[in-house]
All heavy atoms as an XYZ file, in Angstrom:
955
protein
N      -9.378      6.807     -9.257
C      -9.179      5.509     -8.653
C      -9.776      4.453     -9.574
O     -10.846      4.615    -10.132
C      -9.841      5.483     -7.285
C      -9.700      4.195     -6.597
S     -10.254      4.388     -4.902
C     -10.148      2.723     -4.403
N      -9.077      3.377     -9.706
C      -9.538      2.301    -10.566
C     -10.224      1.253     -9.706
O      -9.642      0.744     -8.759
C      -8.355      1.662    -11.325
C      -7.703      2.706    -12.217
C      -8.815      0.469    -12.125
C      -6.446      2.235    -12.875
N     -11.461      0.964    -10.011
C     -12.194     -0.071     -9.287
C     -12.246     -1.341    -10.128
O     -12.402     -1.295    -11.337
N     -12.114     -2.453     -9.473
C     -12.155     -3.724    -10.193
C     -12.691     -4.805     -9.276
O     -12.750     -4.646     -8.075
C     -10.757     -4.094    -10.726
O     -10.861     -5.269    -11.510
C      -9.780     -4.334     -9.592
N     -13.086     -5.908     -9.880
C     -13.571     -7.041     -9.111
C     -12.807     -8.280     -9.532
O     -12.708     -8.579    -10.715
C     -15.065     -7.253     -9.355
O     -15.475     -8.441     -8.739
N     -12.268     -8.984     -8.556
C     -11.583    -10.239     -8.829
C     -12.468    -11.413     -8.431
O     -11.995    -12.483     -8.127
C     -10.267    -10.320     -8.056
C      -9.254     -9.288     -8.452
C      -8.275     -8.898     -7.569
C      -9.257     -8.727     -9.721
C      -7.333     -7.962     -7.920
C      -8.321     -7.789    -10.086
C      -7.355     -7.412     -9.179
N     -13.762    -11.211     -8.434
C     -14.695    -12.233     -7.976
C     -15.114    -13.124     -9.142
O     -16.055    -12.830     -9.855
C     -15.911    -11.581     -7.345
N     -14.395    -14.192     -9.322
C     -14.722    -15.133    -10.389
C     -15.112    -16.499     -9.843
O     -15.400    -17.405    -10.596
C     -13.514    -15.326    -11.314
C     -13.035    -14.075    -11.966
C     -11.809    -13.539    -11.626
C     -13.812    -13.427    -12.915
C     -11.357    -12.383    -12.235
C     -13.364    -12.275    -13.532
C     -12.138    -11.752    -13.188
N     -15.080    -16.680     -8.527
C     -15.240    -18.009     -7.943
C     -16.688    -18.464     -7.797
O     -16.955    -19.661     -7.893
C     -14.574    -18.065     -6.570
C     -13.053    -17.914     -6.577
C     -12.523    -17.895     -5.165
C     -12.416    -19.034     -7.362
N     -17.619    -17.574     -7.542
C     -18.992    -17.980     -7.260
C     -19.954    -17.437     -8.313
O     -19.715    -16.382     -8.900
C     -19.411    -17.478     -5.877
C     -18.616    -18.052     -4.707
C     -19.016    -17.376     -3.423
C     -18.814    -19.545     -4.621
N     -21.043    -18.121     -8.543
C     -21.999    -17.633     -9.533
C     -22.678    -16.336     -9.105
O     -23.156    -15.578     -9.941
C     -23.010    -18.766     -9.657
C     -22.804    -19.641     -8.491
C     -21.408    -19.434     -8.019
N     -22.693    -16.042     -7.825
C     -23.327    -14.803     -7.361
C     -22.343    -13.637     -7.305
O     -22.705    -12.556     -6.848
C     -23.930    -15.020     -5.967
O     -22.895    -15.462     -5.084
C     -25.056    -16.025     -6.012
N     -21.121    -13.829     -7.761
C     -20.104    -12.786     -7.685
C     -20.437    -11.596     -8.572
O     -20.222    -10.459     -8.182
C     -18.742    -13.354     -8.054
N     -20.929    -11.857     -9.750
C     -21.276    -10.774    -10.670
C     -22.629    -11.078    -11.311
O     -23.000    -12.249    -11.472
C     -20.221    -10.615    -11.776
O     -20.149    -11.820    -12.535
C     -18.845    -10.299    -11.195
N     -23.379    -10.061    -11.716
C     -24.680    -10.298    -12.351
C     -24.611    -11.195    -13.598
O     -25.477    -12.057    -13.762
C     -25.181     -8.894    -12.684
C     -24.531     -8.030    -11.655
C     -23.172     -8.640    -11.431
N     -23.606    -11.055    -14.471
C     -23.559    -11.968    -15.614
C     -23.427    -13.439    -15.211
O     -23.986    -14.324    -15.872
C     -22.333    -11.507    -16.397
C     -22.162    -10.082    -16.038
C     -22.600     -9.989    -14.602
N     -22.702    -13.701    -14.128
C     -22.579    -15.082    -13.652
C     -23.932    -15.631    -13.205
O     -24.258    -16.797    -13.443
C     -21.591    -15.174    -12.498
C     -20.163    -15.068    -12.935
O     -19.863    -14.920    -14.115
N     -19.252    -15.120    -11.980
N     -24.732    -14.809    -12.566
C     -26.060    -15.230    -12.118
C     -26.943    -15.550    -13.322
O     -27.668    -16.551    -13.327
C     -26.712    -14.142    -11.236
C     -28.137    -14.519    -10.864
C     -25.882    -13.921     -9.986
N     -26.872    -14.715    -14.347
C     -27.668    -14.948    -15.560
C     -27.246    -16.258    -16.224
O     -28.092    -17.062    -16.622
C     -27.531    -13.757    -16.534
C     -28.156    -14.076    -17.872
C     -28.144    -12.507    -15.930
N     -25.953    -16.488    -16.338
C     -25.461    -17.725    -16.951
C     -25.908    -18.932    -16.150
O     -26.361    -19.940    -16.710
C     -23.923    -17.688    -17.089
C     -23.366    -19.054    -17.451
C     -23.514    -16.655    -18.119
N     -25.815    -18.873    -14.828
C     -26.241    -19.990    -13.989
C     -27.742    -20.243    -14.149
O     -28.168    -21.396    -14.279
C     -25.909    -19.713    -12.520
C     -26.313    -20.811    -11.533
C     -25.508    -22.076    -11.783
C     -26.132    -20.339    -10.104
N     -28.529    -19.185    -14.172
C     -29.979    -19.345    -14.305
C     -30.346    -19.916    -15.670
O     -31.213    -20.799    -15.767
C     -30.665    -18.001    -14.092
N     -29.698    -19.434    -16.722
C     -30.012    -19.924    -18.071
C     -29.522    -21.356    -18.286
O     -30.064    -22.076    -19.117
C     -29.400    -18.997    -19.127
C     -29.980    -17.590    -19.105
S     -31.761    -17.538    -19.327
C     -31.898    -17.998    -21.027
N     -28.503    -21.763    -17.544
C     -27.976    -23.118    -17.725
C     -28.919    -24.181    -17.168
O     -28.746    -25.372    -17.453
C     -26.598    -23.241    -17.065
O     -26.730    -23.342    -15.657
N     -29.907    -23.792    -16.381
C     -30.846    -24.764    -15.813
C     -31.671    -25.441    -16.902
O     -32.197    -26.527    -16.700
C     -31.764    -24.084    -14.796
C     -31.028    -23.444    -13.621
C     -30.084    -24.393    -12.899
O     -30.428    -25.532    -12.599
N     -28.872    -23.920    -12.648
N     -31.786    -24.805    -18.059
C     -32.535    -25.379    -19.170
C     -31.691    -26.342    -19.999
O     -32.223    -27.016    -20.887
C     -33.060    -24.263    -20.091
C     -34.027    -23.348    -19.360
O     -34.639    -23.800    -18.376
O     -34.138    -22.174    -19.758
N     -30.397    -26.413    -19.753
C     -29.509    -27.289    -20.516
C     -29.607    -28.723    -20.013
O     -30.141    -29.003    -18.941
C     -28.064    -26.810    -20.388
C     -27.757    -25.411    -20.918
C     -26.315    -25.042    -20.601
C     -28.005    -25.345    -22.413
N     -29.082    -29.637    -20.846
C     -29.094    -31.049    -20.469
C     -28.261    -31.272    -19.197
O     -28.628    -32.067    -18.355
C     -28.526    -31.896    -21.616
C     -28.747    -33.372    -21.433
S     -28.116    -34.392    -22.784
C     -28.576    -33.514    -24.233
N     -27.134    -30.580    -19.106
C     -26.296    -30.648    -17.896
C     -26.127    -29.227    -17.370
O     -25.280    -28.464    -17.829
C     -24.927    -31.234    -18.236
C     -24.038    -31.389    -17.023
C     -22.639    -31.876    -17.408
N     -21.734    -31.757    -16.283
C     -21.029    -30.683    -15.984
N     -21.106    -29.608    -16.707
N     -20.211    -30.690    -14.948
N     -26.918    -28.831    -16.389
C     -26.823    -27.462    -15.862
C     -25.481    -27.225    -15.167
O     -24.863    -28.156    -14.656
C     -27.966    -27.362    -14.869
C     -28.600    -28.684    -14.786
C     -27.949    -29.606    -15.747
N     -25.061    -25.978    -15.161
C     -23.828    -25.617    -14.462
C     -24.036    -25.713    -12.953
O     -25.123    -25.502    -12.447
C     -23.428    -24.187    -14.828
C     -22.983    -23.964    -16.265
C     -22.790    -22.482    -16.518
C     -21.706    -24.716    -16.567
N     -22.936    -26.040    -12.263
C     -22.970    -26.122    -10.812
C     -21.994    -25.105    -10.231
O     -21.159    -24.559    -10.953
C     -22.560    -27.529    -10.363
C     -23.518    -28.610    -10.893
C     -22.965    -29.968    -10.626
N     -21.780    -30.110    -11.486
C     -21.025    -31.176    -11.537
N     -21.293    -32.198    -10.775
N     -19.994    -31.234    -12.335
N     -22.095    -24.874     -8.952
C     -21.184    -23.955     -8.282
C     -19.751    -24.447     -8.449
O     -18.826    -23.660     -8.641
C     -21.557    -23.797     -6.791
C     -20.515    -22.987     -6.045
C     -22.924    -23.160     -6.653
N     -19.563    -25.750     -8.413
C     -18.228    -26.323     -8.586
C     -17.631    -25.943     -9.940
O     -16.441    -25.676    -10.049
C     -18.299    -27.844     -8.450
C     -16.938    -28.501     -8.597
C     -16.984    -29.957     -8.307
N     -17.920    -30.634     -9.205
C     -18.030    -31.937     -9.300
N     -17.315    -32.717     -8.525
N     -18.877    -32.481    -10.129
N     -18.447    -25.871    -10.981
C     -17.953    -25.464    -12.303
C     -17.427    -24.028    -12.268
O     -16.372    -23.721    -12.839
C     -19.063    -25.576    -13.348
C     -19.546    -27.001    -13.531
O     -18.707    -27.928    -13.412
O     -20.752    -27.189    -13.778
N     -18.165    -23.159    -11.591
C     -17.719    -21.774    -11.469
C     -16.421    -21.703    -10.658
O     -15.498    -20.970    -11.005
C     -18.792    -20.922    -10.790
C     -19.889    -20.500    -11.708
C     -20.998    -21.307    -11.895
C     -19.816    -19.293    -12.384
C     -22.008    -20.916    -12.731
C     -20.826    -18.899    -13.229
C     -21.932    -19.721    -13.411
N     -16.345    -22.462     -9.578
C     -15.172    -22.428     -8.712
C     -13.926    -22.926     -9.442
O     -12.875    -22.287     -9.406
C     -15.413    -23.263     -7.451
C     -14.260    -23.211     -6.487
C     -14.115    -22.139     -5.637
C     -13.327    -24.235     -6.444
C     -13.052    -22.075     -4.754
C     -12.256    -24.178     -5.573
C     -12.116    -23.098     -4.719
N     -14.026    -24.068    -10.107
C     -12.857    -24.643    -10.782
C     -12.368    -23.776    -11.932
O     -11.165    -23.703    -12.196
C     -13.177    -26.057    -11.276
C     -13.403    -27.095    -10.172
C     -13.795    -28.435    -10.769
C     -12.171    -27.221     -9.295
N     -13.276    -23.113    -12.634
C     -12.863    -22.244    -13.730
C     -12.472    -20.855    -13.231
O     -11.658    -20.174    -13.852
C     -13.980    -22.114    -14.765
C     -14.177    -23.407    -15.527
O     -13.232    -23.961    -16.060
N     -15.401    -23.902    -15.540
N     -13.041    -20.429    -12.128
C     -12.759    -19.103    -11.613
C     -11.498    -19.005    -10.773
O     -10.907    -17.930    -10.652
N     -11.051    -20.121    -10.188
C      -9.868    -20.099     -9.340
C      -8.616    -19.622    -10.087
O      -7.934    -18.711     -9.613
C      -9.636    -21.459     -8.686
C      -8.490    -21.526     -7.693
C      -8.747    -20.589     -6.521
C      -8.300    -22.947     -7.201
N      -8.292    -20.191    -11.259
C      -7.107    -19.685    -11.966
C      -7.249    -18.210    -12.366
O      -6.280    -17.456    -12.311
C      -6.998    -20.564    -13.211
C      -7.852    -21.747    -12.950
C      -8.871    -21.340    -11.948
N      -8.454    -17.801    -12.749
C      -8.667    -16.398    -13.116
C      -8.466    -15.484    -11.923
O      -7.878    -14.400    -12.041
C     -10.077    -16.207    -13.677
C     -10.334    -16.755    -15.064
C     -11.817    -16.639    -15.394
C      -9.513    -16.014    -16.083
N      -8.947    -15.891    -10.760
C      -8.803    -15.076     -9.557
C      -7.334    -14.957     -9.160
O      -6.861    -13.863     -8.834
C      -9.625    -15.677     -8.406
O     -10.991    -15.722     -8.805
C      -9.489    -14.859     -7.135
N      -6.604    -16.060     -9.186
C      -5.182    -16.033     -8.839
C      -4.423    -15.152     -9.829
O      -3.608    -14.298     -9.443
C      -4.592    -17.462     -8.801
C      -3.083    -17.437     -8.696
C      -5.199    -18.245     -7.654
N      -4.695    -15.313    -11.118
C      -4.037    -14.512    -12.143
C      -4.360    -13.027    -11.977
O      -3.475    -12.166    -12.070
C      -4.453    -14.987    -13.541
C      -3.814    -14.258    -14.715
C      -2.325    -14.557    -14.764
C      -4.473    -14.668    -16.011
N      -5.607    -12.703    -11.707
C      -6.004    -11.301    -11.528
C      -5.350    -10.696    -10.288
O      -4.925     -9.531    -10.316
C      -7.526    -11.202    -11.427
N      -5.235    -11.462     -9.215
C      -4.583    -10.948     -7.999
C      -3.090    -10.690     -8.238
O      -2.559     -9.659     -7.819
C      -4.766    -11.909     -6.841
S      -6.456    -11.921     -6.207
N      -2.420    -11.604     -8.911
C      -0.996    -11.426     -9.198
C      -0.795    -10.235    -10.138
O       0.078     -9.388     -9.910
C      -0.394    -12.719     -9.794
C       0.990    -12.488    -10.348
C      -0.368    -13.816     -8.741
N      -1.610    -10.150    -11.192
C      -1.497     -9.028    -12.135
C      -1.820     -7.709    -11.441
O      -1.145     -6.699    -11.676
C      -2.427     -9.244    -13.323
N      -2.821     -7.690    -10.581
C      -3.172     -6.469     -9.854
C      -2.064     -6.018     -8.928
O      -1.761     -4.822     -8.836
N      -1.439     -6.951     -8.229
C      -0.333     -6.604     -7.332
C       0.866     -6.077     -8.119
O       1.498     -5.090     -7.727
C       0.069     -7.816     -6.498
N       1.181     -6.719     -9.241
C       2.300     -6.258    -10.071
C       2.027     -4.879    -10.652
O       2.903     -4.007    -10.650
C       2.561     -7.264    -11.196
N       0.813     -4.656    -11.135
C       0.475     -3.349    -11.695
C       0.482     -2.253    -10.628
O       0.901     -1.124    -10.896
C      -0.885     -3.397    -12.383
C      -0.877     -4.012    -13.779
C      -2.285     -4.152    -14.308
C      -0.046     -3.172    -14.728
N       0.017     -2.571     -9.434
C       0.030     -1.583     -8.353
C       1.469     -1.186     -8.017
O       1.762     -0.011     -7.793
C      -0.666     -2.130     -7.118
N       2.373     -2.161     -8.016
C       3.783     -1.879     -7.735
C       4.393     -1.012     -8.840
O       5.062     -0.012     -8.560
C       4.545     -3.199     -7.596
C       5.982     -3.027     -7.276
N       6.421     -2.598     -6.052
C       7.083     -3.211     -8.031
C       7.736     -2.534     -6.065
N       8.160     -2.895     -7.250
N       4.135     -1.374    -10.083
C       4.694     -0.631    -11.221
C       4.087      0.761    -11.316
O       4.800      1.759    -11.480
C       4.475     -1.417    -12.531
C       5.327     -2.687    -12.517
C       4.795     -0.565    -13.746
C       4.961     -3.679    -13.595
N       2.772      0.851    -11.208
C       2.099      2.142    -11.340
C       2.395      3.054    -10.149
O       2.443      4.271    -10.288
C       0.590      1.952    -11.495
C       0.201      1.224    -12.772
S       0.848      1.997    -14.250
C      -0.205      3.406    -14.367
N       2.607      2.485     -8.961
C       2.958      3.297     -7.804
C       4.277      4.009     -8.017
O       4.436      5.177     -7.669
N       5.227      3.309     -8.624
C       6.527      3.923     -8.895
C       6.437      4.920    -10.049
O       7.024      5.999     -9.993
C       7.549      2.838     -9.225
N       5.668      4.592    -11.078
C       5.595      5.451    -12.263
C       4.720      6.682    -12.048
O       5.094      7.790    -12.422
C       5.067      4.643    -13.447
N       3.578      6.511    -11.431
C       2.619      7.610    -11.306
C       2.855      8.443    -10.048
O       2.819      9.667    -10.088
C       1.171      7.062    -11.317
C       0.166      8.157    -11.069
C       0.884      6.367    -12.637
N       3.103      7.790     -8.929
C       3.178      8.493     -7.655
C       4.595      8.696     -7.139
O       4.780      9.209     -6.047
C       2.361      7.748     -6.599
C       0.926      7.590     -6.977
C       0.400      6.345     -7.265
C       0.095      8.692     -7.073
C      -0.927      6.195     -7.615
C      -1.232      8.556     -7.431
C      -1.743      7.307     -7.702
N       5.607      8.275     -7.884
C       7.004      8.396     -7.458
C       7.168      7.823     -6.057
O       7.664      8.482     -5.135
C       7.466      9.855     -7.526
C       8.984      9.973     -7.499
O       9.672      8.960     -7.726
O       9.476     11.082     -7.240
N       6.730      6.585     -5.889
C       6.677      5.950     -4.572
C       8.055      5.720     -3.949
O       8.148      5.494     -2.751
C       5.941      4.618     -4.677
N       9.104      5.783     -4.735
C      10.444      5.538     -4.188
C      11.186      6.824     -3.865
O      12.360      6.806     -3.537
C      11.255      4.680     -5.163
C      10.625      3.333     -5.371
C      10.111      2.960     -6.603
C      10.494      2.447     -4.309
C       9.502      1.742     -6.772
C       9.886      1.231     -4.473
C       9.397      0.874     -5.704
O       8.787     -0.330     -5.881
N      10.507      7.946     -3.924
C      11.116      9.228     -3.572
C      11.222      9.345     -2.056
O      10.503      8.675     -1.325
C      10.267     10.370     -4.122
N      12.114     10.193     -1.576
C      12.167     10.426     -0.122
C      10.837     10.971      0.389
O      10.070     11.565     -0.360
C      13.275     11.478      0.024
C      14.111     11.322     -1.197
C      13.172     10.899     -2.288
N      10.581     10.759      1.662
C       9.335     11.203      2.292
C       9.205     12.716      2.135
O      10.093     13.460      2.556
C       9.352     10.806      3.766
C       8.010     10.779      4.418
C       7.047      9.876      4.022
C       7.707     11.652      5.443
C       5.811      9.842      4.631
C       6.479     11.633      6.060
C       5.526     10.724      5.648
N       8.132     13.210      1.552
C       8.015     14.651      1.306
C       7.712     15.439      2.574
O       7.086     14.948      3.509
C       6.841     14.742      0.322
C       6.052     13.516      0.545
C       7.012     12.455      0.993
N       8.150     16.700      2.560
C       7.973     17.551      3.733
C       6.501     17.799      4.037
O       6.095     17.805      5.192
C       8.698     18.879      3.530
C       8.707     19.733      4.777
C       9.633     20.923      4.661
O      10.226     21.159      3.625
N       9.763     21.666      5.735
N       5.663     17.958      3.009
C       4.240     18.219      3.248
C       3.573     17.048      3.950
O       2.697     17.238      4.787
C       3.509     18.558      1.946
C       3.498     17.456      0.942
C       4.359     17.267     -0.096
C       2.578     16.360      0.881
N       4.052     16.130     -0.792
C       2.956     15.549     -0.213
C       1.487     15.973      1.646
C       2.274     14.389     -0.566
C       0.807     14.804      1.295
C       1.199     14.044      0.203
N       3.989     15.832      3.642
C       3.393     14.661      4.291
C       3.856     14.551      5.738
O       3.098     14.138      6.611
C       3.752     13.399      3.521
N       5.085     14.949      5.970
C       5.605     14.923      7.344
C       4.872     15.951      8.201
O       4.536     15.673      9.353
C       7.099     15.207      7.321
S       7.915     14.949      8.900
N       4.596     17.113      7.648
C       3.895     18.148      8.402
C       2.443     17.762      8.649
O       1.848     18.175      9.635
C       3.963     19.477      7.655
C       5.358     20.052      7.637
C       5.500     21.224      6.690
O       4.655     21.450      5.831
N       6.584     21.962      6.832
N       1.869     16.950      7.764
C       0.470     16.546      7.905
C       0.283     15.484      8.980
O      -0.813     15.313      9.493
C      -0.067     16.036      6.574
N       1.342     14.751      9.314
C       1.228     13.704     10.339
C       1.585     14.303     11.697
O       2.723     14.295     12.118
C       2.128     12.522     10.008
O       3.472     12.924      9.985
N       0.593     14.815     12.348
C       0.801     15.542     13.601
C       1.377     14.647     14.690
O       0.803     13.630     15.031
C      -0.519     16.138     14.068
N       2.532     15.051     15.209
C       3.095     14.394     16.369
C       4.017     13.235     16.115
O       4.701     12.794     17.014
N       4.097     12.721     14.904
C       4.920     11.532     14.704
C       6.081     11.754     13.745
O       6.874     10.849     13.532
C       4.060     10.387     14.190
O       3.525     10.726     12.923
N       6.196     12.943     13.162
C       7.230     13.187     12.164
C       7.677     14.637     12.237
O       6.887     15.528     12.517
C       6.663     12.858     10.787
S       7.804     13.146      9.431
N       8.958     14.860     11.988
C       9.472     16.228     11.858
C      10.511     16.240     10.752
O      11.132     15.224     10.465
C      10.062     16.714     13.183
C      11.282     15.949     13.640
S      12.051     16.628     15.107
C      10.755     16.488     16.273
N      10.642     17.363     10.108
C      11.642     17.516      9.052
C      12.846     18.204      9.667
O      12.720     19.264     10.283
C      11.074     18.343      7.893
C      11.224     17.656      6.576
C      10.472     16.546      6.272
C      12.140     18.110      5.644
C      10.608     15.897      5.067
C      12.287     17.462      4.437
C      11.525     16.365      4.138
N      14.018     17.595      9.528
C      15.220     18.126     10.168
C      16.270     18.445      9.116
O      16.333     17.817      8.060
C      15.791     17.129     11.206
C      14.827     16.955     12.356
C      16.121     15.800     10.588
N      17.104     19.410      9.398
C      18.160     19.818      8.474
C      19.396     18.962      8.600
O      20.477     19.463      8.909
N      19.250     17.696      8.369
C      20.365     16.751      8.435
C      20.581     16.219      7.027
O      19.745     15.467      6.512
C      20.057     15.593      9.411
C      21.199     14.590      9.416
C      19.789     16.111     10.798
N      21.670     16.609      6.346
C      21.895     16.107      4.996
C      22.207     14.613      5.017
O      22.698     14.081      6.011
C      23.088     16.924      4.490
C      23.725     17.496      5.693
C      22.703     17.524      6.779
N      21.908     13.956      3.920
C      22.190     12.531      3.834
C      21.709     11.931      2.539
O      21.282     12.634      1.614
N      21.768     10.629      2.463
C      21.350      9.871      1.292
C      20.088      9.103      1.662
O      20.104      8.278      2.573
C      22.468      8.911      0.880
C      22.407      8.332     -0.510
C      22.519      9.427     -1.556
C      23.530      7.323     -0.701
N      18.993      9.396      0.970
C      17.721      8.739      1.248
C      17.257      8.062     -0.036
O      17.005      8.717     -1.039
C      16.656      9.751      1.729
C      15.324      9.067      1.936
C      17.109     10.432      3.001
N      17.173      6.757     -0.004
C      16.739      5.952     -1.142
C      17.504      6.321     -2.411
O      16.949      6.481     -3.489
C      15.232      6.079     -1.363
C      14.436      5.505     -0.227
C      12.948      5.683     -0.400
O      12.482      6.687     -0.917
N      12.207      4.697      0.042
N      18.788      6.482     -2.272
C      19.644      6.766     -3.416
C      19.656      8.217     -3.866
O      20.301      8.551     -4.854
N      18.976      9.088     -3.176
C      18.942     10.507     -3.539
C      19.588     11.343     -2.436
O      19.325     11.136     -1.258
C      17.502     10.981     -3.745
C      16.833     10.322     -4.915
C      15.480     10.920     -5.128
N      14.755     10.179     -6.154
C      13.537     10.481     -6.549
N      12.897     11.485     -6.003
N      12.953      9.778     -7.474
N      20.418     12.275     -2.836
C      21.066     13.173     -1.879
C      20.061     14.237     -1.453
O      19.433     14.882     -2.282
C      22.276     13.825     -2.553
C      23.054     14.703     -1.649
C      24.251     13.935     -1.096
N      25.030     14.810     -0.220
C      25.148     14.615      1.071
N      24.572     13.588      1.637
N      25.862     15.416      1.806
N      19.887     14.416     -0.145
C      18.943     15.404      0.378
C      19.646     16.285      1.404
O      20.603     15.865      2.046
C      17.716     14.723      1.029
C      16.902     13.954      0.004
C      18.120     13.810      2.163
N      19.169     17.512      1.540
C      19.695     18.440      2.544
C      18.868     18.379      3.824
O      19.357     18.687      4.893
C      19.714     19.866      1.988
C      20.681     20.044      0.826
C      22.114     19.666      1.185
O      22.578     20.037      2.281
O      22.754     18.976      0.374
N      17.588     18.031      3.698
C      16.694     17.859      4.837
C      15.996     16.524      4.677
O      15.795     16.055      3.559
C      15.638     18.968      4.889
C      16.168     20.341      5.160
C      15.038     21.353      5.221
O      14.109     21.262      4.393
O      15.077     22.222      6.095
N      15.598     15.929      5.784
C      14.901     14.648      5.684
C      13.949     14.460      6.856
O      14.053     15.148      7.870
C      15.893     13.496      5.593
C      16.906     13.424      6.710
C      17.922     12.344      6.467
O      17.562     11.195      6.280
N      19.195     12.709      6.480
N      13.034     13.533      6.660
C      12.045     13.236      7.693
C      12.703     12.464      8.828
O      13.575     11.635      8.610
C      10.904     12.420      7.106
N      12.273     12.766     10.025
C      12.744     12.069     11.215
C      11.490     11.592     11.953
O      10.688     12.399     12.411
C      13.576     13.016     12.075
S      14.548     12.187     13.335
N      11.302     10.286     12.035
C      10.112      9.705     12.640
C      10.319      9.605     14.151
O      11.283      9.007     14.620
C       9.816      8.305     12.047
C       9.770      8.360     10.522
C       8.540      7.728     12.633
C       8.731      9.305      9.959
N       9.416     10.191     14.896
C       9.527     10.215     16.358
C       9.296      8.813     16.902
O       8.316      8.150     16.570
C       8.521     11.216     16.966
C       8.600     11.205     18.479
C       8.775     12.616     16.423
N      10.224      8.370     17.749
C      10.144      7.049     18.376
C       9.295      7.165     19.631
O       9.706      7.790     20.608
C      11.547      6.550     18.708
C      11.555      5.151     19.289
O      10.490      4.498     19.266
O      12.618      4.704     19.751
N       8.121      6.558     19.609
C       7.187      6.666     20.731
C       7.250      5.452     21.657
O       6.350      5.241     22.458
C       5.758      6.848     20.216
C       5.565      8.109     19.381
S       6.044      9.613     20.234
C       4.688      9.794     21.341
N       8.315      4.666     21.572
C       8.430      3.501     22.450
C       8.676      3.960     23.887
O       9.080      5.092     24.145
C       9.576      2.600     21.985
O      10.813      3.252     22.172
N       8.457      3.061     24.815
C       8.622      3.393     26.234
C      10.075      3.719     26.554
O      10.354      4.523     27.438
C       8.143      2.230     27.094
N      11.013      3.131     25.822
C      12.433      3.353     26.097
C      12.852      4.783     25.794
O      13.624      5.388     26.537
C      13.276      2.376     25.284
N      12.340      5.367     24.705
C      12.772      6.722     24.344
C      11.820      7.788     24.847
O      12.189      8.952     24.947
C      12.926      6.844     22.834
O      11.663      7.003     22.232
N      10.591      7.423     25.124
C       9.593      8.347     25.657
C       9.391      9.574     24.766
O       9.166     10.671     25.252
C       9.986      8.758     27.076
C       8.822      9.359     27.855
O       7.671      9.001     27.544
O       9.080     10.166     28.757
N       9.526      9.396     23.456
C       9.299     10.488     22.515
C      10.440     11.474     22.425
O      10.304     12.527     21.825
N      11.600     11.166     23.007
C      12.721     12.098     22.971
C      13.698     11.800     21.839
O      14.642     12.542     21.632
C      13.469     12.077     24.303
O      14.021     10.788     24.528
N      13.469     10.716     21.107
C      14.331     10.333     19.996
C      13.526     10.277     18.702
O      12.325     10.025     18.714
C      14.969      8.962     20.247
C      15.886      8.820     21.446
C      16.305      7.363     21.612
C      17.107      9.708     21.293
N      14.221     10.488     17.595
C      13.588     10.266     16.297
C      14.554      9.483     15.421
O      15.767      9.511     15.629
C      13.147     11.576     15.646
S      14.472     12.649     15.127
N      13.987      8.764     14.441
C      14.772      7.861     13.599
C      14.777      8.353     12.162
O      13.737      8.610     11.577
C      14.186      6.449     13.662
C      14.953      5.419     12.876
C      14.345      4.034     13.003
N      12.914      4.015     12.795
C      12.338      3.935     11.588
N      13.056      3.881     10.518
N      11.025      3.902     11.489
N      15.990      8.488     11.590
C      16.130      8.844     10.182
C      15.908      7.607      9.316
O      15.825      6.481      9.814
C      17.525      9.417      9.914
C      17.868     10.717     10.630
C      19.305     11.111     10.335
C      16.916     11.819     10.237
N      15.847      7.812      8.002
C      15.603      6.726      7.051
C      16.636      5.612      7.190
O      16.318      4.436      7.118
C      15.610      7.272      5.624
C      15.514      6.200      4.609
C      16.525      5.672      3.875
C      14.341      5.484      4.222
N      16.062      4.679      3.052
C      14.711      4.548      3.257
C      13.010      5.540      4.608
C      13.811      3.686      2.667
C      12.123      4.676      4.001
C      12.525      3.769      3.050
N      17.905      5.961      7.418
C      18.958      4.951      7.494
C      19.027      4.265      8.856
O      19.902      3.454      9.102
C      20.308      5.554      7.132
C      20.773      6.608      8.113
O      20.112      6.861      9.122
N      21.902      7.228      7.826
N      18.123      4.616      9.776
C      18.075      3.975     11.084
C      18.788      4.739     12.176
O      18.754      4.336     13.334
N      19.457      5.830     11.846
C      20.154      6.635     12.845
C      19.147      7.265     13.797
O      18.177      7.871     13.368
C      20.978      7.746     12.155
O      21.862      7.147     11.212
C      21.763      8.547     13.166
N      19.395      7.112     15.097
C      18.533      7.712     16.109
C      19.136      9.051     16.528
O      20.333      9.134     16.811
C      18.399      6.793     17.321
C      17.768      5.445     17.018
S      16.071      5.550     16.454
C      15.229      5.807     17.977
N      18.303     10.097     16.544
C      18.738     11.430     16.945
C      17.925     11.892     18.141
O      16.743     11.591     18.252
C      18.540     12.432     15.802
C      19.292     12.173     14.501
C      18.854     13.177     13.452
C      20.781     12.254     14.733
N      18.565     12.655     19.005
C      17.859     13.254     20.131
C      17.132     14.492     19.631
O      17.721     15.346     18.971
C      18.852     13.635     21.228
O      18.210     14.439     22.195
N      15.868     14.601     19.950
C      15.077     15.744     19.512
C      15.609     17.025     20.148
O      15.649     18.078     19.513
C      13.585     15.526     19.841
C      13.045     14.391     18.977
C      12.784     16.804     19.622
C      11.628     13.985     19.265
N      16.086     16.943     21.378
C      16.632     18.114     22.047
C      17.872     18.639     21.325
O      18.094     19.838     21.230
C      16.959     17.786     23.498
N      18.705     17.727     20.782
C      19.928     18.159     20.098
C      19.629     18.797     18.741
O      20.451     19.518     18.196
C      20.875     16.970     19.898
O      20.345     16.088     18.924
N      18.434     18.564     18.214
C      18.052     19.160     16.941
C      17.590     20.586     17.123
O      17.419     21.317     16.152
C      16.964     18.332     16.272
C      17.359     16.908     15.885
C      16.141     16.137     15.406
C      18.424     16.924     14.830
N      17.319     20.969     18.366
C      16.867     22.335     18.645
C      15.448     22.588     18.221
O      15.055     23.701     17.957
N      14.641     21.521     18.156
C      13.246     21.653     17.760
C      12.368     21.130     18.879
O      12.622     20.069     19.423
C      12.957     20.877     16.478
C      13.728     21.382     15.296
C      13.337     20.661     14.025
O      12.367     19.935     14.005
N      14.089     20.894     12.974
N      11.370     21.853     19.202
C      10.403     21.420     20.214
C       9.238     20.761     19.533
O       8.483     21.412     18.817
C       9.917     22.613     21.030
C      10.950     23.158     21.976
C      11.314     22.163     23.061
O      10.407     21.476     23.565
O      12.492     22.063     23.389
N       9.080     19.491     19.710
C       7.924     18.789     19.131
C       7.961     18.753     17.636
O       8.975     18.873     17.019
N       6.782     18.623     17.082
C       6.673     18.431     15.646
C       6.024     19.617     14.999
O       5.140     20.212     15.506
C       5.815     17.190     15.359
C       6.161     16.669     14.002
C       5.996     16.137     16.377
């Protein structure tokens, strides 16, 4: 996991900022919190945008985030997902089996599940009891 800090706005955000603020007290014009805020705001915005873009790119490259929902993840989510033998197209990939998310709304009372494309299936018609 990559840890990072986007805290550039306040002098107490990072230890180096505190040192710079403390040492600036000896200068003719000491630094103020406003100086840190005005200079740190563009850096914080830029770091947040870059972090969001990198997370999106790296999620697709490293974790295959656009792949169909895997069977192991469906089995790990007790009670809310089942894998059914319904062939179809999921996120541009042809699959023979796919995840079916159990609809727990009051209208279906847990008797329906929803495929990726939005198709609602009756759990009883799938011949599977529960998850």
